[in-house]
C-alpha positions in Angstrom: -49.1 -41.4 -32.3 -52.5 -40.9 -30.9 -55.6 -40.6 -33.4 -56.1 -37.3 -32.0 -52.6 -35.9 -33.1 -53.3 -37.5 -36.2 -56.7 -35.8 -37.0 -55.4 -32.6 -35.5 -52.3 -32.8 -38.6 -54.9 -33.7 -41.1 -56.6 -30.5 -40.4 -53.6 -28.3 -40.4 -52.7 -30.0 -43.9 -55.8 -29.3 -45.2 -56.2 -26.1 -43.9 -53.0 -25.3 -45.6 -52.9 -27.2 -49.0 -55.6 -28.6 -51.6 -55.8 -32.4 -51.7 -57.6 -34.1 -54.4 -57.0 -37.8 -53.6 -56.7 -39.3 -50.1 -53.7 -41.2 -51.7 -52.2 -37.6 -51.8 -52.9 -36.8 -48.1 -51.9 -40.3 -47.1 -48.4 -39.4 -48.4 -48.1 -35.9 -47.0 -49.0 -37.4 -43.6 -46.5 -40.0 -44.2 -44.0 -37.3 -44.4 -44.7 -36.0 -41.3 -44.4 -38.9 -39.5 -48.3 -40.6 -39.5 -48.2 -44.2 -41.3 -51.9 -44.7 -41.7 -53.7 -46.8 -44.0 -56.4 -45.8 -46.4 -59.3 -47.2 -44.3 -58.0 -45.4 -41.3 -57.5 -42.0 -43.4 -61.1 -42.6 -44.7 -62.3 -43.0 -40.9 -60.6 -39.4 -40.1 -61.9 -37.7 -43.0 -65.5 -39.0 -42.1 -65.0 -38.2 -38.1 -63.4 -34.7 -39.2 -66.5 -34.0 -41.4 -64.2 -33.0 -44.5 -65.9 -32.6 -47.5 -64.8 -33.0 -51.1 -65.8 -29.9 -53.4 -64.5 -28.9 -57.0 -62.7 -25.3 -57.4 -63.2 -22.9 -59.7 -60.5 -24.5 -62.1 -62.7 -27.9 -61.8 -60.1 -30.0 -59.6 -61.7 -31.5 -56.5 -60.1 -30.8 -53.0 -60.8 -31.6 -49.5 -62.3 -28.7 -47.3 -63.4 -28.1 -43.5 -67.3 -27.3 -43.5 -66.0 -24.2 -41.4 -64.6 -22.4 -44.2 -68.2 -22.3 -45.2 -69.1 -19.4 -43.0 -66.8 -16.9 -45.4 -68.8 -18.3 -48.5 -72.4 -19.7 -48.4 -71.9 -23.3 -49.5 -74.7 -23.2 -51.9 -73.6 -20.1 -53.7 -70.3 -21.4 -53.9 -71.2 -24.7 -55.0 -74.5 -24.8 -57.0 -73.0 -22.4 -59.8 -70.7 -25.0 -60.6 -71.8 -28.5 -59.8 -75.4 -28.3 -60.6 -76.8 -29.8 -63.6 -80.4 -30.5 -63.2 -83.5 -31.0 -61.0 -86.6 -33.4 -61.4 -89.1 -34.1 -58.9 -92.5 -35.7 -58.4 -94.8 -35.9 -54.9 -92.3 -34.8 -52.1 -89.2 -36.0 -53.7 -86.6 -33.9 -55.7 -84.0 -35.3 -57.3 -80.9 -33.0 -57.8 -78.0 -34.1 -60.6 -74.3 -32.7 -60.0 -71.2 -33.1 -61.6 -69.4 -36.5 -60.8 -68.3 -35.9 -57.0 -70.5 -33.2 -56.3 -73.4 -34.4 -54.6 -72.2 -34.9 -51.4 -70.9 -31.3 -50.8 -74.2 -30.0 -52.3 -76.3 -32.0 -50.2 -74.0 -31.1 -47.1 -74.5 -27.2 -48.2 -78.4 -27.8 -48.4 -78.2 -29.5 -44.9 -76.3 -27.0 -43.7 -78.8 -24.2 -45.1 -81.9 -25.6 -43.0 -84.4 -25.2 -45.5 -87.6 -25.9 -43.5 -89.2 -27.5 -46.7 -86.3 -30.1 -46.6 -87.0 -33.4 -44.1 -83.7 -34.6 -45.5 -80.7 -35.4 -48.0 -79.3 -38.8 -49.2 -76.2 -38.2 -51.8 -74.3 -40.6 -54.0 -71.6 -39.3 -56.4 -73.5 -37.4 -58.6 -77.0 -37.8 -57.4 -78.7 -36.0 -54.3 -82.3 -37.1 -53.3 -84.1 -34.5 -51.2 -87.0 -35.9 -49.3 -89.6 -32.8 -48.4 -91.9 -32.4 -45.8 -94.9 -32.2 -48.5 -95.5 -32.4 -52.1 -96.5 -28.9 -51.8 -92.7 -27.6 -51.5 -91.6 -29.3 -54.7 -92.1 -26.3 -57.0 -90.8 -23.9 -54.2 -87.4 -25.6 -53.5 -86.7 -26.5 -57.4 -87.0 -23.1 -58.2 -84.9 -22.0 -55.3 -82.0 -24.4 -56.3 -82.3 -23.4 -59.8 -82.0 -19.8 -59.0 -79.1 -20.3 -56.8 -77.5 -22.5 -59.6 -78.1 -19.7 -62.2 -76.7 -16.8 -60.0 -73.1 -16.9 -61.3 -73.1 -18.3 -64.2 
């Protein structure tokens, strides 16, 4: 089957169900006649821009970024995932729960804050590169305020 058919199937599956692992998603794809390797599925997930977030129950799952249009990403993610922020100069490091950094970084990118030049995310750490050291306190306070909002 074609790549476009496989990716369309992935989108439908992720819209209807929560999957916390690529292996679980791969199994469902197999049941639908798509025999994919882990490497292929990983590329598909990247191409489709699926993000892994942590639900209110603490369990991670894949979701589509456009689902964020109904819930602003940072307002939904930071109260659950944020741990700490520390910075120097024009660099701000955010610590998140394990597995939460990429979703939070994508949420920050989605917000398009004028003070943020870009983000780099690992598993539980995000580096925010600010346009100026003058923005450090403002962005740190903004992140912390969003994180406290629903706690």
